[in-house]
C-alpha positions in Angstrom: 0.0 0.0 0.0 1.3 3.4 -0.9 -0.2 7.0 -0.8 1.2 9.5 -3.3 0.2 13.1 -3.4 1.3 15.5 -6.1 1.3 19.3 -5.9 -1.4 19.5 -3.2 -2.7 22.8 -2.2 -5.7 24.2 -0.4 -7.0 27.7 0.2 -9.7 29.3 2.2 -11.0 32.7 1.1 -8.3 32.8 -1.5 -5.5 32.5 1.1 -3.4 29.3 0.7 -2.9 27.2 3.8 -0.3 25.2 1.8 0.5 24.6 -1.8 2.7 22.5 -4.1 3.1 19.7 -1.6 4.3 16.4 -3.0 4.8 13.5 -0.7 4.8 9.7 -0.7 3.9 7.4 2.1 4.6 3.6 2.1 3.4 0.6 4.1 5.7 -0.5 6.9 6.7 3.1 7.8 5.5 5.5 10.4 5.5 9.2 9.5 5.4 12.1 12.0 4.0 15.3 10.6 5.2 18.1 12.8 4.2 21.7 13.0 2.7 24.3 15.3 -1.0 24.8 15.7 -2.7 26.3 12.7 -0.3 25.2 10.1 -2.7 22.7 8.4 -1.7 19.4 9.9 -5.3 18.3 10.4 -6.3 19.6 7.0 -3.6 17.6 5.3 -4.7 14.4 7.0 -8.3 15.0 6.0 -7.2 15.5 2.4 -4.9 12.5 2.4 -7.7 10.3 3.7 -10.2 11.5 1.2 -12.4 13.2 3.7 -11.7 16.7 2.2 -10.9 17.8 -1.3 -7.8 19.8 -2.1 -8.0 22.9 -4.1 -5.0 21.8 -6.2 -3.1 18.6 -6.9 -4.0 14.9 -6.8 -3.8 11.9 -4.5 -3.4 8.2 -5.4 -3.8 5.1 -3.3 -1.9 2.2 -4.8 -2.3 -1.4 -3.4 0.5 -3.5 -5.0 -0.1 -2.0 -8.4 -3.8 -1.6 -8.2 -5.0 2.0 -8.1 -7.8 2.4 -5.5 -11.0 4.3 -6.3 -11.2 7.4 -4.0 -14.7 6.3 -2.9 -13.1 3.2 -1.4 -10.3 4.9 0.6 -12.3 4.5 3.8 -12.0 0.7 3.7 -8.2 1.0 4.1 -8.1 3.6 6.9 -8.5 3.8 10.6 -8.7 7.5 11.6 -8.4 8.9 15.1 -8.7 12.6 16.1 -9.8 14.5 19.2 -12.5 16.3 17.1 -14.1 13.0 16.1 -17.1 12.2 18.4 -18.1 8.9 19.9 -21.8 7.8 20.2 -22.0 8.8 23.8 -25.5 7.3 24.4 -23.9 3.8 23.7 -22.3 1.7 26.4 -18.6 0.7 26.0 -19.5 -2.8 24.8 -22.2 -1.5 22.5 -19.7 0.8 20.8 -17.1 -1.9 20.4 -19.6 -4.3 18.9 -20.9 -1.7 16.5 -17.5 -0.5 15.4 -16.2 -4.0 14.7 -19.3 -4.9 12.7 -18.3 -2.0 10.4 -14.5 -2.5 10.5 -12.5 -5.7 10.8 -11.0 -6.6 14.2 -7.3 -7.6 14.2 -7.2 -11.4 14.3 -5.1 -11.6 17.5 -7.7 -9.5 19.4 -11.1 -9.9 20.9 -13.5 -7.3 22.5 -12.7 -8.9 25.9 -9.0 -8.5 25.3 -9.3 -4.9 24.3 -11.3 -4.0 27.4 -8.7 -5.7 29.6 -5.8 -3.9 27.9 -7.6 -0.6 28.3 -8.2 -1.3 32.0 -11.9 -0.8 31.5 -13.1 -4.0 33.1 -16.4 -3.5 34.9 -17.2 -0.5 32.7 -18.7 -2.6 29.8 -22.2 -1.4 30.6 -21.4 2.2 31.3 -22.5 4.8 28.8 -19.7 6.7 27.1 -21.1 10.1 28.2 -19.9 9.1 31.7 -16.3 8.5 30.6 -13.7 11.2 31.2 -12.1 13.0 28.2 -8.9 11.0 28.7 -10.8 7.7 28.7 -12.6 8.7 25.5 -9.4 9.5 23.8 -7.9 6.2 24.9 -10.9 4.4 23.5 -10.7 6.2 20.2 -7.1 5.2 19.9 -8.0 1.6 20.7 -10.5 1.6 17.9 -7.8 2.7 15.5 -5.0 0.5 16.8 -7.0 -2.7 17.0 -8.8 -2.4 13.6 -7.3 -4.5 10.9 -6.6 -1.8 8.2 -3.4 -1.1 6.4 -3.5 2.6 7.1 -3.6 4.3 10.5 -4.0 8.1 10.8 -3.6 9.7 14.1 -4.2 13.5 14.7 -2.8 14.7 18.1 -3.1 11.2 19.5 -2.3 12.0 23.2 -4.7 14.9 23.7 -6.3 14.8 27.2 -4.3 11.7 28.2 -2.2 11.2 31.4 1.3 9.8 31.6 0.0 6.2 32.0 -2.2 6.4 29.0 0.6 7.9 26.9 2.8 5.0 27.9 0.1 2.6 26.8 -0.1 4.4 23.5 3.6 4.1 22.9 3.6 0.4 23.8 0.7 -0.5 21.6 2.0 1.7 18.7 5.3 -0.2 18.9 3.5 -3.5 18.1 2.4 -2.2 14.7 5.1 0.3 13.8 6.5 -1.7 10.9 3.3 -3.4 9.9 1.0 -0.5 8.7 1.3 2.8 7.0 1.0 5.2 9.9 0.6 9.0 9.7 0.8 11.0 13.0 0.2 14.7 13.0 1.2 16.5 16.2 3.2 19.4 17.7 4.6 17.2 20.4 7.8 15.2 19.6 6.9 12.7 22.3 4.0 11.5 20.2 6.2 10.6 17.3 9.3 9.1 19.0 8.9 5.8 17.2 8.3 7.2 13.8 10.8 6.2 11.1 10.3 9.4 9.2 9.7 12.9 10.7 8.5 15.7 8.4 8.7 19.4 9.4 5.7 20.9 7.7 7.1 24.4 8.0 10.0 23.4 5.7 7.3 22.4 3.1 5.8 25.9 3.2 3.1 25.3 5.8 2.5 28.5 7.7 0.0 29.5 10.4 -3.2 30.5 8.8 
């Protein structure tokens, strides 16, 4: 699996957030996309994933020589971001069951194993609206980490998480670091310690909007 973007650009009200960006991302590598707030990290991830259209340029997903139709990009992606909401009226077990009906669960995992790894035993029947912000973020990351997709996209992954949760994130990320195509956008170097490639977006012309 490979993602190639050529001469990407996007503007809002005729002011470019970034332009002429050409990058290539390959399976088996983890990429840290670094830059201060407002430089377009989240926007770039949305464009790369097909959730937002660029003003200029093109993107191609290639799976061992087969070009993927943009309408099918979602099948290959697990996407985690603080601005993505959970169904807070659902219980923990209901959300896990729903998610893994829509996306494949990694073969070496079960719902019970995920709950245990998260330290959420006894909370299976609790509605998510009663979870703390850190617990919700940890749960979002678990949905991405334990879904069997070749591409994992993480935007500011450790938002609202304490030191123990961050350690869990680093440990679990390490188990897949060479097995998936991973994109991590952040302004915190600690989030991308294990990334094989780090990209300073300012050097590519990304500037605060």
